[in-house]
N, C-alpha and C positions, 0 to 999 in steps of 0.2 A: 135167202136175197137173190131177188135174177140176177142171171147172167148179164153183166155189162163188157160191153167189148172191149178190148184191150188198149186199143186207139183212143177209144174216149178216155179211159182212164188217163192215159200218157198226157193226152191234153188238159185233162183237170189238174195234173199235178202240174206242169208248166202253168198254169194261170193263177195255181196256190204258192207259184214259186217254192216247190218243194224237192227235194231229189227222191226219184221214181223207186232208185235203188233200196229203199228204205222202208217199202210197199210190198208184200207178198198178193200181188195181187188175185190170185189163182184161189187160195186158201184163208189166207189171215182175214177175216172179218173186220178185228179190230183195227189195223192197219188201212181196211176201207173206210172203217166208219171215221177215221180220224182224217184220212182226206176230202172228205165228205165236209166235215164240221170245219175243214181250214177251208174248202170252197165259200161254205156259208158265212165266214169270218171274212174272207177276203171282198163279197159280194155287201158284206153291211156298207150301209152309208155313212161317206167320210164328211169330216167335218169341212164345211167353207172354208178355203185358205184364199179368197179371192181379195185383196186390198181393199180397205175399206174408203169410201169415197171422199176426197180431200176439202177438209173442212178448215176455211180461213181463220186464224186465229189472231185476235185483238193483240196490236205493235204497241211499244214502249214510246211512246211519239220523243219525251226527254231524254231518253237513254239513247235513242237513234241520232238527236242531236247532238248530245254529247261526244260520240263516238266520233262524229261526224265531224267536230272541229278538231278532238284532240290527235287525229291522225294525221291530218294537214300540219297542226301545230310540231308534232314530234317530227314528221319529215323535215318541215322548213328549216329547227332547230340541228338535226343531224346535216343538211345542205350547207348550214353558215359555219359549222364546224369545219365540215371538209374546206368550206371557201377558206376560212382564218388558216386554215393546218397548209393550205396551200400558199396562202401569200408567203406566210411565214418563210416557207422553202424558197418562193423566189423571193423574199427581201434580203436573204443572208447575201447575194450576189446584185442584184439589179434596182438601182437606186434612182432610176430614169422615172419614175410615175413621182416619186417625192421633189426631184425636180421640176418636174413640170408643175406640180401644185405651187413651189414655192416661188420661182424664179420671175415669176409676174407682177411680184410683190417687192422685189428687191431692185432699187435704183441707182444709179451714178450720181455723185454731187460732184461738181466742179464748184471753187469757188474762188474769188478775185480779191483782192485786199492792195490797199496803197499802202505801201511802207516809206518812210523815211532813211534814205541811205547817203551818210555822211561820207564824204570826201576823204582817203585815207590821209590827205596832207593837209585839212585843214586846221589840225592843232598842233601841225607846227607852226612855232614863230617865224620861223625865215618867211614860211608861204602865205603863212595867215591874213598879208596883208593885201593879198590876189583873191580874199577871198572877202574884206571888207563889205560889199556890197550885198551880199550874203551870207549864211552861216556853213556855208560849206555843204550842205546838204540836198538832195533833189529826191525827187519822189518817184517812184519805181512800182511797177503793178507785180505781185506777185501772186500766184496762181498755186492752188494745191487741189488733191482730189480727195474725195472718200465713198463711201457710200451711207445707203439708208432702206429703210424697210418703210412698206406702207402698211400701216394699220387700222385704217378708219375708210367708208367711202367717201367720207368728207375731205379728205386728202391731207388727213396729218402724217405725217413721215416722221420715224423715229432714227436717232443719228445719234452719234458723239458728239459732244461738246467740243473736241478738239479738232473735229473737222471742220466747225463752220466759228471758229474762235475770230473775234476780229474782222471776220469775211464785208467788203461792203455791197458783194452782189454774190448770189449761189444759184446756179444753175442747174436743176434735174432732168436726169434723161431716163425714161421710164425704158421699160425691157420692149416695146412695140416699136420703140423709136422715137415717141413722141419727146417733147422738150417743154418747160415753163420753167420760170422763176420763182424761185420759194421766198417766203417771208419769215423770219423766226418767231414760231409764236413764246418760246418761251427756252431758257435752257438751266442747268443745274450742274455747276462746277464739282460739286462733292459727289456726286455719281458719275460724272463726266457725261451727262445726259443733255440732248439739247430736242427739240418739238419743231420741224420744219410744218408747213403749210401751203401745197400748191393749189391750183383753180384748175380741175382738170378733170372729165367726167368719163365713167366706164373704167374705175379703178380696179385694182384687183388686193386687196387687203388680205395679208398673210392669217391664217387660223394659229392660234395660239395655244399652247399645252404648257401645262402645270410642270418648272423645271424643277418641283421636287419628286417626281416620279421617276426621274432618269439614275440610272445606277452607273457607275464606273466600271466601263467595259463596254457599254452602248455604244453601238456607231453613230457617228454624226455626220454633218456637211455642213462647210462653210462655203455661202454665196457672196458674193462680193466683186470690186472694180480693183484688182490690185495691178499697181504701176500703169494706171489709165489702161490696160489693154483690152475692158471691156470684163463683160459679167463674169466670171470664173467660179467652177465648181469643184473644193476640194474636199476630200474624205477621210475622215482618220475615228477615233473613239473620245470615250469621255475620259479623260487619263483622272480627275481628282472634281472633288465639288466643295465648295465654301472656303475656296483660298482668301486669305485676307491676309493684313500684315504685309504689304507688296511697298507702301508709300505711293499707290499710286492714285489713287482718291480719299478721300475723307470715308466713304462708307463703302468698305472692301467685301464681296460675297461672292468671288468669280466662279465660273465653272471654267475649268483647264480643259484643254483637248490639243492632240499634234494634231487635226487638222491644218494645212499649210495656211498660215494669214499671215499675210504682206502687206508692204504700207500700200494703203488706197482698199483695205478690207476694212478698215474701221466706219464701226456703223452698219456694217452687212449683216445679215443672218445667221445664226450656226443653229441649224434644225434635226429635227428627228428623222429617221427611217420613214416616216409619213407625210413628212411635209410641213411640219409644225414648227412654231417659231417656240425656241428654246432661249434664247438669250441673242445678247447684240455684241457682236464682235467688237473688240476693245483696243487690244491690244497685245503685241506678241513681246516676250522675254526674249533679246536675244542680243547680244556683244557683239556680231558682224554688220547688225542691220538686216538681216533677211529672218526667213522661218528658220525656226531651230528646233518645234515641236514643242514648244509649249505657247500657246496660244491662250486668251483669255477672255469671256465673254460674261456680259452683266446678264443677269437671271429676268427671264422673260417680268415675273411677276415684280419685281422692284423697277423694272423699266416702263410699266404700263400703272404702277401706282404713281413714277414721277411724274408720265406723261400725262393721267388726269389732273394732279395737281397744279400741273404749268398751265392747261388748259382752262381749269376751272377757278384759279388764286392769282396764278401769274408767278406764282411761287412753289418749291415744294413744301410741304405742311407736315412739320416733324415732331416727335416729341422732347422734349430736352429735360435733363434735372438738375444738371450743372454740376456735377460730380468730375472730376480726374483720377482713376484707376490705375492700379498695374496690376499684374496677375501675380500667386503666389509661389513663390517660390518651391515647393515641395509638390507643385503641379497640379495641386487638389480644385475642389470646385470653391468659388470664390474668387472674390478681387478687393486691394485694400484701399481703403478711399486715399487717395494723397493731398487732394484738395477740393474747398467747396466754396464754387461762388457766389458772392454775394448776392441777396436776394432772388436766389435760384427757390425751386422749388424743395430739393435735397436741403436747403438751408433752413426752410419753412419748417420742415419734418424734423430738423434735429438732428441730422445726418453730422458727424464730423470726422476731422481727418484721424484716421489710422482703424478707424470703424471698418471689418469684414464683412461687405455684402456678400451674399451666400444665392439670394432666391430674391427675384422679381415676381409676382402675382404667382405665387407656388412653382416659379420653375427656375431652374438653374441657371447661373450666368458663366456658367463655365469658368474660362479663362477671360471673360469680359466681352468677347465679340459677339456672344448670343446675346447677353444684356443689354450691350447697344443696339443691336438693331431691334430687341425688343421693345426696349423705348421709343427708337426712332418710329417704329410702324405704330405707335400708341398714338390716338388723337389728343393735339392741345384740350386741355377741356377734363383729361378722362382721368379717374383716381385709379393709383397704383398702389400695393402694399410692399415693402421693402422688408425684407427679414435679412439681419444681422446682427453679430458678434460684437459685442464692446468689452473688455475686459473678462473675455471668457462667458459673459453674459448674454442670452439671445433674446434680441428685440426684434417688437415688429411695430412699424411706421406707417403711416398712408397718407401721401401726398398727391397734390394736384400737377400732373404733366403740364407745363406749357410750351410756347413755340421754340423751336430748333433757332438762334440765333445765329446761325451760318452766314457763308457768302454767298449770297445770290447773285447769280449774274443773269441778266435781260437784255432783248435786244433796245 
């Protein structure tokens, strides 16, 4: 092998990335052969590592549209949950938005009626001849106040029957200061409800919610006109639901609250923390005449049903069986029939005194309150199935509900 300059050999080692110390360039021919073989391998053509030119791939348009819809929807749901969570936190102490929604729907009611007042001496035999030209009585104007709730754009207002009972004139004052004389559409003493109507424009009917959704402990607000002070808001909780047996009215299913309800609040609104109507404030249970933590309201579903009947038929339309009952002594489900009215649906079905009524259309009657409410909410002409026991034998009878012949007071 011809002699190769040492400098050229070293340069060849560096180009081959080989360690020059492994080769004896003076005598070791094998090492030189390995070096030049490495150089040949090093100089061999390398594979082309350049990236391939970009080629556009087809796009699945249906998948793209689906993704473009899903992501905004998910973001919207998350945003809504965040807003709802924030709103619930804010509702724990701030009820101003609820009041702003409901307050324009609550009105003040001022009534005037003419009453006959007899002189205290007119019945005395000695002074009687001084009143010979008259009966010793004179007419006076009696004024009272209450509240009401606007429930439609047509000007219909719900209030209590006892607020407008015997009134010769009814003045309604709105939240915005407008006033109008109201006419009585109809009233129902059995539920202590009345419907008024005013001829005004741009009214703010209240939003109504299902009172069955409320729970004991839920916060509520009472809006009314206590003592004539003007519109006032008080706050409390739902203390109980389904109160009855108080002797206040024939059909009782009250919402109980500890929100302060004073004279003048009658007919006003009991609302939830979203400003929706739960009931019509009706009465306070008190021995002093002031608020004592026990206020009662008529549920909104009963109030609206009664209002609808008064507007459409001029009277409430309720079902009637024609039986008198009393609860069982042991507290079990069922009531004992103590009387059956002649020519009544119960009489036609063969119901007798002493029967134990346990179900109406498959629903338990409880202590009688639930059964009475079920029949009252059944439209006359509809058929019901009564399940009862007679001499320890279970019977089922069918009858057609008729109209309840209760006391109806109209204007």
